[in-house]
C-alpha positions, 0 to 999 in steps of 0.5 A, spaced: 495 774 456 500 778 459 502 774 466 505 780 471 509 774 475 513 772 468 515 779 468 521 777 473 522 771 470 524 775 464 528 779 467 531 774 470 533 771 464 536 778 461 540 778 467 543 771 465 544 773 459 548 779 461 553 775 466 553 769 461 556 775 456 561 778 461 564 770 462 565 769 457 569 776 455 572 775 461 574 768 459 576 770 452 581 776 455 584 771 461 585 765 456 592 763 454 590 759 448 593 760 441 590 765 436 584 760 433 583 756 439 578 756 444 578 753 451 574 748 453 571 754 458 570 759 453 565 753 449 561 753 455 560 759 456 558 760 449 553 754 449 550 757 455 550 764 453 547 762 446 541 757 450 539 763 455 539 768 449 534 763 446 530 762 453 529 769 452 527 770 447 521 765 448 519 769 453 519 775 450 515 773 445 510 769 450 510 775 453 507 780 448 512 780 442 507 776 437 502 781 440 506 787 438 509 783 432 502 782 429 500 789 430 505 793 427 504 788 421 497 788 422 496 796 424 493 794 430 491 797 437 494 791 441 491 794 448 484 792 446 487 784 445 491 785 451 489 781 457 492 782 463 493 777 469 495 780 475 499 777 481 494 778 486 487 778 484 483 781 488 478 777 493 470 776 492 465 780 494 462 778 500 456 775 501 450 779 505 448 773 511 441 777 511 440 777 503 433 774 501 435 768 498 437 767 490 431 765 485 431 758 484 433 757 476 426 756 471 425 749 470 427 747 462 422 743 461 415 749 463 411 751 458 413 758 455 408 763 457 402 765 454 404 772 449 401 778 453 395 781 450 396 787 445 392 793 448 385 793 444 383 785 442 376 783 443 376 778 448 376 770 444 368 768 443 368 762 449 361 759 444 366 756 439 366 758 431 364 766 430 358 768 426 359 767 419 353 773 417 356 779 421 355 779 428 348 781 427 342 777 431 338 773 427 330 775 426 
């Protein structure tokens, strides 16, 4: 499922990654530390950038990245699988107050209905057994 509201979080995480990478680049360029030494400010920004990159990768995987990878590997159409959850689902249809009441649910203990007459069959003999002599009257 792809959540439309989570798209905003993904864009926010992307912006955070860009801001942290820019701040780290600024901190590296302006620090007065010797070569092969790193200031604490740069270390903190590096850790923050890596954590935000990992969070962004996780969010992208949740928002359809896994589906994209599976569709590329299996050569399937992802549009047949995707279910988008709208931000504002439509309201339910209004109920007509003048409509007749709905039929009550069927009783689960009721016997099944009798089979329909096939159309040309003779009615059953109410007397009991059939005449074994071919149906001709005796004598």
